[in-house]
N, C-alpha and C positions, 0 to 999 in steps of 0.2 A: 298549497298557495297561501293560506292565512299565516302560516309559520314564517315563510318569507316575507310577507308585508309586515310582521310583527318585527322580525328581524331588521330590516330596513329601518323601521320606524323608530326603533331603540339606539341606531348608530349615533354616536355623538363624535364631535371633534374637538381636538385640544391641539393647538399649535403653539408651540413654545419658542423661547428665544427672542424676544422682541428687542433684546439689547444688540442683536446682530452678530453675537460671538457664534463661532462654528463650533462643531461637536467633532471634528476629525481629529482623530487620536492615533498615535503610533500603535503597533501590534505589541501586545504580551502573550506569553504561551506557557503551558505546564502541560506535564505528561503524567497521565494517571493509567492505571493498568488494572486489568481483571483476567478471567480465564483461570488456568490451571496452574500454579505457581508451587514449586518445593519450598523456595525461601525468596524473601524480599529483603534486601538491606537498603532502606530507604534514607534518602538525604544525607549519605556519608560525605565528608569533605572532599574526598578523592573523587568519587563517582557512586552513581545509583547502579545496582546490580540487581538483575530479576532472573533468577535460576527457575529453569522449567525442564520436564523430562521429555526426551526425544518421543514425537507422535501425539503430543498433548496440542492444545490450541492456544497460541499467543494471540492477546489481544491489547493492544495499546491506543489509548485516545488522548488527542492532542487538543487541547482546550485553550482557545484564544480569546482575545477581546482585541478591539481597535475598529476604527471606521474612516475610510470605508471598510466593508469587510474583508479581512486578510485572506490573502491566498496560502493556503496550507500545502506543504512538500514533506513527505516523509522520505528520508534517504537512510542507506545503510553502509557503513564501511565495516571491514574486518581487519585481520592481521596484516594482509598484504594486497596490491592490487589485484594479483590473480584470483584472491579470495572473495573479490567484491560481489556484492548480492546481483543476481541477473536482473530482476525487475528492480533497477536502481532508484526510481521514484514512484511514489505512490501520492495521489493528490486526494485523498480522503481524509476526514478527521480522525477517523478510526483505522487503524491498521490491524487486520486480522490475518492471522497466519494458521490454518487448520494443519494438523500432522506436521509439526514444525519437525525440521531434521537440523542435524548437527553443522552442516555448511552453513545454516540460516542464523548462527548464533554472531554475536559481534555487538557494535555500538551502532544504534538506531537514532537518528536526528528527526527532530521535528522543526521545520522552517516556517515561519508565518511573516508575511510581508504584505504590505498595501501601499507602499510608496512614500510613506511617512517616516522618516527618522530610519535607523537602522533595522535590517530584519531581526526577529526575536527567534533565539535557537535555543532548544533543550534538547539533553540527550540522555538514553539510558543503555547500558549494557546488559545485554542477554546472552547468558550461560546456558547453553544445550547439554544436559546430562544423559549419557547413555552408556550401555555395555554390550558389546558384540559377542557372539559365540566366540569361544577361546580355540586356536587351532594348534595342535601339537606336530611338531616335523621331528624327524629323527635323523642324527648324522652320526658317521663313524670316522674315527681318525686310524692311520697306519703308520707305525714308526719302525725304525731300524736300530740294531744295537751289535757291537762286539763281532762285525764283520759276518756274522750268522744272520739270514733273514728268517724273521719270526714275526708273527703279527700281534701286535698289543691291541686287542680288541676292547677299545673305550668308545662306548656309546652314548651320544648327547640327546636326551629329549628336551625339545625347546618349546615351551608354550607361550603364545600370544594372544593377547586379545585387546582390541582397540576400546578405549572407555574415556570417559570424562566424569568425575574425576579420576586420577590414577588408579589402576587396579592392583589387587593383591592377590596372591597365588597361593595356593597349596597343594601339595601332592600326595596321591596314595598309590600303594601297589597292592592290588587286590582291595581287602578292606582295611589293610594297614597304613596308618598316617606315617607319610616319611618326614622325619625331620633332620636338620643338619646335626651329624653326630650321632644319630640313633643307629647308623649301620655303617661300617668302616668303608664298605665298597660303594657308598653313595655320597655325593655331594650336591648340595642344593645353593645356588647363587644367582646373583642378578648381576649382568655385565654393567659396569659402570657407566657406559655411555648410553645406556636405553631408559634410565631415570625411572624405573619401576615398571617399564611397559613390557618386559620381558622376564620370564624365570624359566632357568636351566636346571635339568636334573642330569647329574653326571653319574653314569655306570661305570666304575674303573674295572678293566680285565673281567670280562663278563663271566658270571657264575651260572650254574645251571638254575639257581633260586631268582636269577634277573629275568629268567624268560617269564614273563607274566602279563598281566592286563594292569596298564598304568592309567590313572585318572588324574587331570589336571582341573582344579576349581578355581574359577575367577570370581572375585567379589569387590564391589565398590562400597560395601558396609551398609548396603540396604539404603543408601541416600536416594531420595526421590522415590522410595519403595522399590527400587530395582533390583530383582532376585539375583542370586549367585548363579552363575552357569558353568557345567561341566562338559568335559570331552576325555573320551577314553582311546587307548592305543593298546593294540595286542602285540607285544614284540616276542618274536620266535626265531629260531636257529635259521629260518628260511627268509627272513626279512631281507629285501633287496630293494635298490633304487629302479625306477623304470627306465626302459629303452624301447624306442620306436623305429619305424621305417616309413618314409613318404612315397607312395607309388605315382608320382608325376614329374614332370620334367621342370627345369627351372632355367629361365622364365617361360612363361606361356603367354603366347601374343594371339589375341582373338579380335574378330569384329565386333562391333556393338550389336547386340540381339542375339548372338550365340549363348547356349548354355555350357558352363564348366562345371566340371566335377572333380575333386580332390579327395583322394583315399588316404587314410592314416591308419597303420595298423602298430600293434604292440608286440614287441619281441621279448619282453621281459619284466620282471618288477613283482613283489610281494609286500604288502598286499595287492590286489589286481589295481594296477592304474586306471583312473579316469582320463578320457581324451577329450580336450575342449579345443575350439578352434578361435584364434583371436586375429585381429586386423591390426596392424601398426598404425593406421591412420585414425582409428577410432573403431566404433561399433561395427559388427557385421551388418551388410544389408539386410532390411526387413524382410526381404523376400526369400532369403537364404533357407535352404531346406537341410536340417542336420539329420542324420541317422547314424549314431554312433560315431565312428570315425571318419564317416563319409559327409562332405559337404557339397552342396549341389547349389549354384547361382543361375537361376533360369533368365534368359534375355539380359544379359549382362550389359553394362553402360559404363560410361567414362566414369562416373562417380564411384564406380564398384571395383576400380582398379587398385592396386597396392599391393603391399606384402601380407600373406596370410600365413599364420603359424600353425602348426598343430602342436599342442602342449599336454603332456602325461605327467601326471601326478598322483602320488599315493602318500605324499608327507614323508618319504624317506628321500635322504639325501636331496640333491637338486632335482627340480621337474626336468624331464627330457624335452627338448623342442627341436623341430623341423621346419623349414620355412621354403616357402616358393613366392616368386614375384609375378603377379597377373598384369599384362600391359594390353589395355584395351587401344585400339586404335583411335586416334581423335585427332580433329584439326580446330582450334578455337583461338580466340583472342586475336583478330586480324587486326593490324592498324597500320598507319602509313605517315611519313614525315617528308617534308620538301626541304631542300637547302638551295639558295636562302629561304628563310621561312617568311611567307607570303603575309603572316598574319602578324608580323613584328612590323611597327610602323616605319621603322628606319631600314628596313631589308626587303625591297619589293623585287619582284620578278621582273626582269628588263630585257628587251630584244638584244641579242649579242652576246649574253652571259651564259655561263653554263649552270645548269639546273639539275639537281638530283633528285630522283625520287626513290625513297627506300620504303620496302614493303616487307612487314615482319608478321609471323604467325606462330602459333605454339602447337608443334606435332609431336605424335606419339606414335610410333617411335620416330626419333628424329632422324635416322638414317634412311627412312623410307620417303622423306619430304622431296617433291619436285615442284619447281614455277614455271609459269608460262606467262609472257608479257602480251597485250594487245592493246591497238591504239584505235579509237573509234570502232571497235568490235572485230577488227582485222588483226591477225597474228602479226607479232613484231619480232623481228630477229636482230641479232646483235651485229652493228656495223660501225664505221668510223665515227659516226655523228651519234648514233645510238647504241650505246655500250651496256651490255647487260652483264652483270656479275653476280656472283654469290659470296657473301661474306664468309670468313672464317667462322665455323662454328663455335669455336673457343672464345672468340671476340664479341660475336654478336649472333648467337644461335637462332637459326629459322629466319634468315634476313636475306633477300635479293635487293640490288640496286639496279637503278636505269638512270645512266648519265646522259642528258642531252646536251651536246657540245655546241656552242655558238647557237643559242636559241634564235629561231626565226619566227615570223608570224605564222608560216604554215604549220608550225610545231604546236599550236595551241588546240586543245582538243581533249578528250577523256581518255586516260590511261588505265587499262586494267590489268591488276596483277592476280593470276590464278595459281592457288596452292592445291596441291593433291598429293595422295599417298601411293607408293607404287603397289601395295597390297590390295588397293581398292577397298570396297566394302562400306566407305563412308562418302558423303558429299563433299565435293570441293568448295573451297571458299574464294571469293571475289571480292577485290577491293579497287573501287573506282576512285580515280584521282583527276580532278580538273584542273588544266593549267591553262591560266588566263590573266588578264591585268588584275590588280589587286581592287577591291572594292570593301567598304565597311559600312553597314547599315546604320541609321541614325540611333544614338542614344540620347533621351530626353528627361526632362524633371517638370513637374513633378508626375510620377507613375501614377498616383492616385491622391485624390484631395477632396475631402467632404466639406462642403460649404452650407452653412444654414443662415437664412436671413429673412426679415420680415417682407410681406407681400407689398408690393409697391416701391420698393427700394431696388437699387441697381447692382449689379454683380459683375465684376471684370476677371476673366479667367485667362491666364498667361501660362503658355506652353514653351519652354526653352530648349534649344539644341545644345547639348554637351560636346558632342563629336559625331562627324560623318565622314565618309569619303566616297565618291567625291561630293563636294559641297556645291558645285556650279549646277547641279540638276535637282536641288532641294525643292519640293512643294509641299503645301500642307492643304489639310481639309478638316473642317469642323462639322461634326455631326451630332445630332441629339436623336439617339437611337439609330434608326436607318435613314432619317431624314438629313439630306445634306443642307447646311447651313451658309458655308462659304468656302471658297477655295482660293489659293494663291500660291505665288512663288517666291521665295526669299531671295532679297538682293544682298544687302550688307549686314541686315540686321540677324540676331541669333534667337529671336523669339517671335512669336505671334500671339495676339490677344483676340478674345471674343468677350464682348458686353451684353448683358441683358439689363435694358435700360429700366424696365418695371417688372420685378419678378411677380408672377401669378401661378395659378395652380396648373395651368397648360404648359408653364414652363419648368415644371419640376421634373427631374430626369437624370440620366447619365450622359454628360457631355464628353465625347471624345474627339481629340486633336490628334490625326495620323499625319506625321511627317515622313516624307518618301524620298527615296532615292532609288537607282538601279539595283542596289543590294539587297533591297528591303524597306521595312518603316518602323518607326517608333512612335508609342502611343502616349498620349497623356490623358487621364480619365478624371473627370469631377462630378461628384455626387452632389447636385443642387436640390434643396429642398427649403420650404418654409416652415416646416414641423419642428416643434420644440423637442429637446433632447430628452431622453428616458430619465425617469426618477431613479436615486439608488437607494434600496431599502437598507435600513438599520438594524444591524443583528444583535448588538451588544445589550440591549435592554432586557431585563427578566420580564417577559411580556405578558404572561397569563396572569390575569387578575381575578379578585374574588373567589379563590379557590374553595370557600366553604360551602359554596352552593353545589348540591348532590348531582344536578342532571346538566346543567349547563355552565359555561365559562365564558370568560370575557378576553379579549386579546388586545394589547396595546400596540398597533401597527405604527411604526415609525419610519420615516424617510428623509434624505435630503434631495435638493434638485441639482442635477448636473447642468451646469452654465445656465442658469435661470434667466439670465437678459440677453440671450443669444440671439433670439427670433423676435419676441416681443413679451410685454409683461403677462404672467401666467394667471388667468382670471379664475380658474377651477380646476379641480381633478375630476375625471370620471372613474368612480370605485366600482369595479365588478367583483362579484363573489359568488363562488359555486362550491358545493360539497364535492370532495375528491371523488372521481369515478362519475359524476353527472355532467350533462351536455350544456343545460341552460345557465346562463350568467343572470345574475339578479344584480341590477346597476343602480348607483346613486351618485349624484353630483355634489362634490365639496367645494363650497366657493371659499375664495382665498381673497382678504382684504389686505390691499397695501402690496408693496413689493417684497418678494422673497429675496433673501440675502444668500450669498454663497456660503454654504457650510451650515446653513440654518437648519435646526432639526424641527421637524413637523411631526404631529402625533393626531392619530384618529383611532379612537375606542371602538372596537367591534364587540357587541354584546350578544347574548341569548345564543352562543355556539354550543351545539350539542356535543356533549363527552360521549366518547372519546374521538370523534370525527375530525378528520383533518379537512382543510379548506385551501381551494385555490385563490389567490387574490391578484386582481390586475389593476394597475393605477396607470392612467393616462392623463397627462397635463393638457389643458386646453387655453390656447390664445384667441384672439379675435380672429385669427386667421384659420382656426379649427383646431382638430386633435393633434397632439405631437406623438411621439414613438412611446410605446407602451412597455412595462415591465412587469414580470408576473414572479410570484413567489408562493411557496406552501406555508401554511402555519400548521403546526400541530399541537395537540394538547399533550401535556406531559404532567406528570406529578410534581409537586412544587420542591424538587431536590436542586439547590443550587451548587456546583460543583465547586465554586469558590467559598461557600459556607458565609454567606453574609447573614443569611435568614433562612430557617427551615421549619415548615409547619406540616403537621400530618394528622388529619382526623380519621384515616383509615378508611376514606369514602370511595377510593379507586380500587379497580380489579386487582392491581398491582400492589396494594397496599404500601405505598411510596417506597416501593423496592426493599421493604423487610424481607427476610427469609427465615426459614426454620432451621434450628441448628441441628445437623445430623447426629450428633453426639448426645442427645437427651432422649428422654423415656417416651415423650408424646408431644404433640404441636398445640401451638396458641390457635384459636378458631375466631375466625371473622365473624360477627353476629349484630343483628339488630332486634330490638324487641318486637317489631312487627313480623319478622321472618322467622322467629326462634320456634323451635319444636314445641307443640302444645304439652307434651309430657316431660317439659323440663322440671328439674329439682326445684321446688318452692322453698323459699326463706333463705335464698342465697342468690347472689349475681344481681346486677343493675336492671330497674325496669324502664330506663330509658339511657339514651348516649348522655354524654358530659352537657350537651346544651339542652337536654330535657326532651328531645325529639325521639319518638317511637320509631322512626324511620332512620333514623342516624345509626351509623354502624361504629363498633369499638371492638378490640380484641380481648378475648377471655379465656381463661383454661377450664375445661370441663372436668370436674372430680369424680363424676359418677363412675360405677364399675366399668371397665375392669380396672381402673386406676387404683394404685395401693399408695399407701402413705410413705412421703419420702420421695415419690417419682417427681422428675423436673420436666418443665417444658421451657425451652429457651428461644426467644425472638431476636434475631440479631440485624441491626441497622445498616443501610448501605454504609459504605466508605466515605467519609467526608475529608475532604483534602484542604487543608489550611494553608495559608501563605507560610513560606518557608522562614524559619528563624532567622533574623539578622545575627550573625556571631557577634555583632558588636553591641547589640542591643541588650536591655535590662531584663525583659520579660518575654513570654510568649503570649500572642492574641488570648484574651479571656472571652468565654462565652458563657450566657445564662441558658442552662438546660432545664426544662420544665415540663412535666406531665401531669395527667389526672390519673388517679386509681381508685378503683373501687374494691373494698374488702369487707364483704358482709355475710355472716354464717357463722354457725357456733363451731365449725371445723376448718376454719380460715388456718392456712399453713403460712408461708413466707413469700415475699415479693422483694427480690434484689436486683439491682442495677449494677453493673459492672462497666468498666471504660476499657477498652482494648486499643492499644496502640499498634500501629502498622509495623510489621517486623517482628512483633513479639505475640505471635499467635498462641503461645504456651501460656502466656502472662495475662491475666485479667486484674485489674485493680478495682476492688469493691469501692462504689461510688454512693450507694444510697441503700437502705434495706428497711422493711418494716414486716411486722408479724401479728397475727391476731385479728378479731373481728373490730371493725372501725365503724361500724353502724350501716343504714341503708341510705348512703348518700356519697357523691364523688369528694375527694379531697385532692388538692394539688401539692406538688412537691417541686421545689426549686433548687437548684444545685449550680454554683460557679466551678467551671472547669477550666483548666489551662493547657490543653494538650500541645505538646512540642512538634506532633508531626501528624500526618493523617490518623484517623480513628474511626471506631464503631462503638456503638453503645448495645449492650446486651440486657434484656428483659428476663429474668429468671422466675418463673412461678413455681412453688413447691408445694405439692399436695398434703394436706393436712390429715387427721385421724379419721375423717369422715366425708361423705357425699355433699355435704353443706358447706363446702370450701371453695366456692368460685370466686376467682379473682379476675377483674377487669383493668384495661388501660386504655385511655383515649387522648386525643389532643397533645401530641408530642410535638414540643418546639425546641429550636435552638436558635438563639438569637446573638449576634455579635455585639460583646459589652457585657460587664457584670451585671449580676441582677440588682434592681434598685432596692435600697433597704425597706422601703415601703412594701415591697412585693414579697413580704413573708409568707410561709407555707400557711393556708386556712386550714383549720380543723373541721369546719362545718360550712359546705357550700350548697345547702339545700336551696336557698333563695337565689345565690349568687349564679346558678347555672341559667335560670331565666332572665336575669339581669344581662348577663352577658350575651346571650342570644338577641335580646333586643338592641344592644349596642352594635352587634354585627350587622344587623338588618339596616342600621342607619348610614352604613358607610357607602351604598350606591348613591343614596340620596345626597350626601355630602360632596361625592365626587361630581356627580351630574351639576350640582349647583356651581361648583367650582369650574367645570367645562363652560357652561354658560356664561360666567363672567369673565373668562379669558379667551384671547384669539390665539397669539403665538407668544 
């Protein structure tokens, strides 16, 4: 309770934009990527390419700005429409695909739009690398010559593997590597039309030594660490293609619910063929039971019908295939139509005219289809005035017609068409058709309208008829909920109105106007309320404030008011806040002075929020008529990493150490440490006795050089990826940044501290940026370096162990700020007193901001 009261007591308000100018801005968008990538080609003039191995995780993040908050949509296109991504749209900032597959490669687009200007669109192409197991198939040619029949036994071994990038093949016979020209009886070649996807080994005029074990090795040259794959085939004088026999009829006609068994047996082939069943219309039903060459479908349904094929394959010659067609009796998709069409405004059913009722169903098998006609439940037989015919199956299959000649009043009624199958076993289909005079229910506008107005003012609602037939019997009724307000009948007018002379809380609600004729009713609905519109939260500000405090953080909450003058002047906002997962809201009222302008940005600073907890914030506008609609958002604490890189500061106080990571290629790791929590057995005469600000509780990163560390061993700490604005191809230079950090190198065995700049897409190239070696004394020093990265980049801190245990090296307070370092900000060699002075300066910041808050309203 005390913490909550102290939290509300420290809330301060800052209302900006007294000039009345809005903060609405069109969207901008950038794509950043993480996850497991083999190679990234960044910011190429033609396209951006992200290469990843099949089965790894793809993660793309769409970074947007703009107000109101833009709506984000991910879409993906590939080489053709048939290759389009199944989940064609994703409405999250981060697109994550675990266990990515080859068909998911292609171009991914991030589109952001908020109704202002044109939508912002960026794209990146994802290339998925893979290598399937190779398959060897064997084929034999038979020729004739000089009128004497003899067999020139030439055998082709064909090796195929699906891959990206294209695969390379090599052949072995036993342990012998086969090359083109190494054996006159062997030729190795690639068909010109396969583009490297197939490798053929030709054995000319088989010799005894050609009967052997052959191996095909497929390789993509270890790209994305994809290993080579191998397949073997034993060629002998008994090698033969498969043959099979199907022990069932063709076709097979069954009723739904019956069980069906198909039996397939092999009659030849070496090696022994494998038997598989396939279905021409897709995969086998899930309930299918397979036992060798026997396939059983229990309780068959119409969805299980189709052509089933047994395929025998031993990779020699062409696979053997036998098929049968399963027909499941069915009646479905019953429909009717009437001539003339009573639903066409210029073509009505009239007494004395001819009327044709057509009834159509889809029947399987069609030759078993039968029709019966009924009128008002009684059987109907063909006569001179009621002619029943069945349409030619080739013109309109499954169709029957009832022609009513010279329509009379007594012919009005319900006609029923019943379809059935001679074989029985399934339910009949009945289609009812009502023949009567034409009617058309009313069509009205508006179907729904929201009206907000201040109490005491009048509101008029109008409901208009667009069309209806017949119009001479139109009536209307106005209702509030279930309460009847007014009824009446239309004369010559096409609309009706209802007026609330003085709006009050009792008159809030949904008003319905029902306009009725004998065919039905049309409805206009009006939501009437005196509540103010909900505010819209503003997301583009870098909200966390005063990040140097170790246990708490502040947040700059910003919003605009939707239609601020729609109901009445907004007097205040009720702010509710609660920790995520809690039930109770803590509330405080924020007074508003003056009128809020459309698009005006309002700011309220939340303080004393506990790291790293998230909070729900509820904001409700208040007018003199009461509370308006509320809006809710969640605020979260995050390390001060700005993906657009305007400013970055890290004091290593957070649990995630500002998203820095340990390099997997080094010998040991950097350690997060504070003087208050370090081991009492620490090595004396080396390392800092406080963090850079002089605090015993503050954290820093250091390398521990005690045993078992050896001289020359390295520890490498890698920063997160910083995305910079793309370079203007017509501009002169890249954006400049001032990179600074504090370092501590005290001890007689100090080694070296190196800093490298790694550009994205150049993972093997690290540019030396700064270096220092040897004992610098028991104090913190600051280094500042100007950098001009042309693309996204990372910074790497490399600590190298010296000749002994008194060689601990530490770093703290890393920052990157847009713009070059000031000339007066030259590196200081001795900052013993500077640390305390800087801490005092930082502690003044909340006081200065608070004074500014109290002296400004908006």
